[in-house]
N, C-alpha and C positions, 0 to 999 in steps of 0.2 A: 266521268261525270256526264250525265245526260240532262240537257236543257229542254224544258217542256214549255210549249205554248198551249194554254188551256182556254177553250172557247165553248160557248153554248148559245142556244136559242138565237141563231142567225135569222131564222124565219125568212128565207129567200133573199137576204141582203148581206153582202160581204163588202165591208169598207176596204178600200185600197190600202189604207194605212196598216191594216193587219199584217200585210207582208213585211212592212218596215219593222213593226214590233216583234215579229217572229223570225226575222232574218237570222239571228244568231241561235235560234232553237234547233235542236236535233230532230224533234218530233212535234207534231200537233195532235192534241187530243180534243175531240169534239163530243160534248156531253148531251147531244141530241137536239132535236128540232132544227135540223139543217134547213128544211123548207123545200129543197130540191137537190137532185143529184148534181146539178151544176156547181153548187157550193162545195160538195164533197170532191168533185173532179178538180176544181180550182185549187183547193187546199192540198189534195194528194199529189197534184202536179208540182207543188212548191216544196213540200216536205213530206216525209212519211206520216201517214195519218191513221189514227185509231179513232173509232167512233162507235156510238150506240144510236139507235133510232129513238126519236121522241114521239110524243102523242100526235103531232101534226104531220109527221112524215108519212109519205105514201109508200107504195110498193117499190118505187125506184130506190129509196133509201133502205127500206126494210129487207130488200132482197140482198143487200150488201152488208149491212151492219146489224148486229144482234141487239136484243133488248138489254143484255148485260154483257160486260166484258170483264174477264179476270186474267191478269198476267202479272209477271214480276218484272219490274224495271230496276236494273241494278240489283239491290238486295231488298227492295220494298215490294211486298205484295200489294197489287192495286185492284180495286173493284170499282167499276164505273157503270152507271145506269142513268136514265133520264129522270124519272120521277122517284125521288128517294126520301125527301124530307131532310131533317137535320138532327143533330144530337138531342135526344129527349123527345123528338117528334118524328121519328122515322115511320114509314109505312110498314105494315105488318110483313109484307113481302121482303122489304129491305132488312128488317130486323133479322129475319130468318137467314138471308144471304150473309149478313155480317157475322152471325153466329157460326155459320158453316165455314166461311172462308177466312175469317180473322185477318182482314187486310190491314196494312200499315197506313194505307191511303184510300179513302172512300170519296169518290167524285160523283156528283149529280148536277143536273141543271133544273129546268122546268119552272122554278119559282120566280126567276128573273131577279132574285135577291142575292147579291154577292155575299158569300160567307166563307171565312177560313177560320176554323176553330177545332180545338182538340176535343175528342170524345173520350172522356175518362172511362165510361162504361165499356166501350168496345176497344179501347186503347188504340185509336187510330186518328189520323188527321182527316178532317172533313173539309172538302173544298167544293164550292159552287162558284163558277166564274161570273155569275149574273147573266146578263143578256147582251149580246153584241149586235143584235138586229134592231130594227126600228118599229117592230110591232110588239105591243104589250103595254103594260102600265108602268114599267120602270122609267125613271127620269134620265138616267145616265147610262150609256152603253159601256160595258166593261169586259176586260180580259184579265187573265192571270198568266204571269210568266214565272217559272221557278226551276230549280235544279234538284236532281236526285244524285247524290254522291255516295255510293255504297248503301248504307242504311239511313243516311241523313237526307231529309227533305229541307232545302234551304234556299236562300236568295229569292224569297217570294216577293213578287212585285205586282201590285194592282195597277192596271193600265186603264185610264178613262179615255174613251174614244169621242166623248162629247155628248151633248144632249140627244135624247132619243129622236127628236124631230129634226135635228140639224143634219144637213147633208155632209157626207164624209168625202 
């Protein structure tokens, strides 16, 4: 079993409680808009980190993380990108990627809207962890913690970090 901490849209801000919430995780996955390489360095120094760059990320992040990542975790094919949309409202680029790669789990960020929903058309679970940073229009900062056990995605927990404007 692999325990995952999923985060996105930190926008230069990483609350200290993230370490507590991801303490039991085996890996951290960041769905873009790190804001700076300092965030990536801090997370990767804590746990193994996978990530993609987001639209606000500069060369420091884009030189390390790709636009899209595809890999298999346990027995689940995973596709992650920053700007993706959601079931029924994917970008044209993401629709093509989903058709080509047939993931069991599709992850994106960007919208600052937390979503976990099954996509019947592409037969995959869609996850967007919302936004963990303090910039943006979201009201509550969020993360997701879940496990992959063989072919099963389970134990999904939404973690609220507090109001966007509150100090962590």
